[in-house]
N, C-alpha and C positions, 0 to 999 in steps of 0.2 A: 386781421391778418398780421399786423405788426406784432401784436401780443403773442400770437402763436409762434412767430419766428423767434422772439426773445425767449419764450418758454422752451422751445426745442433746443436753442443754443445752451440754455442753462442746464437742461437735462443731459445734453451731450457732454458738457463739462463735468457734471457730477458723475456720470457713468465713467468717463475717462479717469477721473480722480479715484473712484472706487476700484477700478481695475488696477490702477497703478499701486494703490496702497494695499490691496488685498483685504479680504474680509477679516474683521476682528474675531478672534476666537471667543467663545462664550465666556462671559465674566470680564472681558477686557473693554474698557471705555475707549482706549486708544491702542492701536496696534502698529508698532514699528516693524514693518514686514521684512526689511533688509537684515535687521539685527535679531529678529524674532523675539522682540520684547513686548510684553503686555503692560499697558499702563492702566492703573485703577485709581480713579478720582474719588476722594472722600471729602465732602464739604465739612470744614470745621467751623466756619461762619458763613451762613448762607447769604446769597446776594439779596438785596432789598431794592424795591422800586422807589426812587425819589426823583424829584424834578431836576435837581442839580446835585449829583453825587459828589461828596467830598471824601477825604481820607477816612473819616469816622464811619462812613457808610460802606467802606470797602469789605468785600467778602474775602474768605480765605479757604484754601483747600490743601489737602495732602495728595501728592501724586506718588504712588508706589509702583516701581518698575519691577516686573518679573521676567526672568529669563525662560523662554519656552524652547530653547535649543535641545533640551533633553526630554521634551514631551509637552503635553497640554496642561499639566497641573500647575497651579500657582503656588509652588513651594520652594522655588529657588530665586532669591533676589537677583535682579540684574545689576551688574556693576560695570560702569563705564571704564574704559581704558584711561590711563593717566592723562593722555593728550586729547581726551574727548570731554565735551561738556553738553549739558542739557540746556536748551533755551525754551521758554514757554511764553506764548503771547495769546492775545485775544483778537479775534477777527470776526467781522460781521459781513458774510458773503453777499447778502442782498444789497447792502449799501456800499460795499467796496472799501471799507475802512476798518481800522482796528480801534483800540482804546489806549488808555494810558499804559505805559509799561508796568508789568507786574514785578514783584520782588521774589526771587527764587533763592532758596537756601537749602543746600544739601544737609541732610541730617548726618552728623558725624558718628552717631552711635548705632543707627539702624541702616544697614546696607540697602540701597535702592530706594530710599525714602527721601522725598523732596517736599519742603513746605513752601507754598505759594501764597503770598500776601499782596495787599494793595490791588486786589482784583476789582476793578471798577467797570461796570457796563454803562456806557453813556446813554443808552436808550433801550427800550423794550424791543424784542424781536429775536430772530434766529441768529445765534452766535456760534462760533467754534472756539474751543480751547485747543490751541495748536502747540505741538511739541516738535522740536528739532534736535537731533543729535549732531553736534558739530565736531569736526576734527580740524583744529585751527579755524580758518575762515570757511572751510568747505562743509556743507551740509551732507552728511552721509546717510541720514534716514529722517523721516518725518511722519507725523501722525496727527489726526485731528479728531476731536470729540464734539459732535453737534450738541448744542445746548440752547433751549428755548428760555429766554429771559422775559418773564412777564409778571 
């Protein structure tokens, strides 16, 4: 009975999260529904399973943001306003914790492209790559990409 209650609570939370965030359009790994931005993740160094991960084991990925305000095609890069910034983090929902902070660097030559390094998963299991668009200290939009690390 206790297991069923926990499962129902988890499903309820996930349903509420999905409704709030909106369904990601096809081809989007992350969907920032308020801004109508699509995030596409491309692993440049895939994560590996090791007992005690260190910086040399860290994965890396590129996150490309696309602006969907003009339609559903991924052809216009999303550009944040001057007072906005993107924040990326890792979170393990089943365990209620994150991981070491990642390093995020905006590509100065390619609009909408961000390089994410020092991606360390502390254990195997279900993770989320979370993105937040902040204006000052206020989060104005957020998105998450489920990721199974094993």
